[in-house]
C-alpha positions in Angstrom: -87.0 -13.6 80.1 -86.3 -17.3 81.0 -83.0 -18.3 83.1 -82.1 -20.8 79.8 -81.1 -18.2 77.6 -79.6 -15.8 80.2 -77.5 -19.0 81.6 -76.2 -19.3 77.8 -75.5 -15.5 77.7 -73.3 -15.8 81.2 -71.3 -19.0 79.5 -70.3 -16.8 76.5 -69.2 -13.9 78.9 -67.7 -16.1 81.3 -65.1 -17.7 78.0 -64.9 -14.0 76.8 -63.3 -13.4 80.2 -61.0 -16.4 80.7 -59.9 -15.5 76.4 -59.3 -12.2 77.6 -57.3 -12.8 80.8 -55.6 -16.1 79.7 -55.4 -16.2 76.0 -52.3 -18.7 76.1 -54.1 -21.1 78.2 -57.3 -20.7 75.5 -55.2 -20.9 72.6 -53.6 -24.0 73.9 -57.1 -25.4 74.6 -58.6 -24.9 71.4 -55.1 -26.2 69.7 -54.2 -23.0 68.1 -50.7 -21.0 68.5 -50.2 -17.3 67.6 -46.5 -16.9 66.4 -46.7 -13.1 66.8 -48.0 -10.8 69.6 -50.5 -10.3 66.9 -52.1 -14.0 67.3 -52.6 -13.0 70.8 -54.6 -9.9 70.5 -56.6 -12.1 67.9 -57.4 -14.5 71.0 -58.5 -11.4 73.2 -60.2 -9.7 70.6 -62.6 -12.5 68.8 -62.9 -15.1 71.7 -62.3 -12.4 74.6 -63.9 -9.5 74.2 -66.4 -10.5 71.4 -67.7 -13.2 73.3 -67.8 -10.9 76.3 -69.2 -8.3 74.6 -72.2 -10.5 73.1 -72.9 -12.1 76.6 -73.3 -8.7 78.0 -75.6 -7.5 75.1 -77.8 -10.3 75.8 -77.9 -9.9 79.6 -78.7 -6.4 79.1 -81.3 -6.1 76.2 -83.0 -9.4 77.5 -84.2 -9.4 73.5 -86.0 -12.9 72.4 -84.4 -11.2 68.7 -80.7 -11.3 70.2 -81.0 -14.6 71.9 -82.2 -16.1 68.6 -79.7 -14.5 66.7 -76.6 -15.6 68.9 -78.8 -19.3 68.7 -78.6 -19.5 65.3 -74.8 -18.5 65.5 -74.0 -21.6 68.0 -75.9 -24.0 65.6 -73.9 -22.4 62.7 -70.8 -23.0 64.5 -72.0 -26.7 65.3 -72.4 -27.5 61.8 -69.0 -26.2 60.9 -67.7 -28.2 63.5 -69.5 -31.4 62.5 -68.6 -31.2 58.9 -64.7 -30.3 60.0 -65.3 -34.2 62.1 -66.1 -35.5 58.8 -64.1 -33.7 56.0 -61.2 -32.8 58.1 -61.4 -36.0 59.9 -60.8 -34.1 63.2 -62.6 -36.6 65.5 -61.6 -35.8 68.9 -62.6 -35.6 72.8 -62.0 -31.7 72.5 -64.5 -31.6 69.2 -67.4 -33.6 70.0 -67.2 -31.8 72.9 -67.1 -28.6 71.4 -70.1 -29.9 69.1 -72.4 -30.8 71.8 -71.4 -27.4 73.8 -72.4 -25.6 70.8 -75.9 -27.3 70.4 -76.7 -27.1 73.9 -75.6 -23.3 74.1 -77.8 -23.2 70.8 -80.7 -24.9 72.8 -80.5 -22.8 75.8 -80.5 -19.4 73.2 -83.4 -20.7 71.3 -85.3 -21.7 74.1 -86.0 -17.7 74.4 -88.1 -17.7 71.1 -90.1 -21.5 72.2 -90.8 -19.7 75.1 -89.0 -22.1 77.0 -90.0 -21.9 81.0 -87.0 -22.4 82.6 
């Protein structure tokens, strides 16, 4: 495998760790507010352990198919965010940064499929 998809996997792992251990900060950063303790559980589970698990799976399995699936998932998230920028009129530095990040991470993951050499 190349470095690029592994860097993308490591970034997911890092995001997962941040959300697992700092759910309130992550929630505030993405603009959500858990109203109940179950909300914090969701942040730890979905933004935390789910991302952590995906990153670990990529690093462990070193599978082009797994990297590709996550690349497609990141592109789908970017499409959803781009739609939101237009439909919800949610143009902000955070959303534009999120869109750029999602596309960049998708490109890193998909480089495994394309045989990227870095």
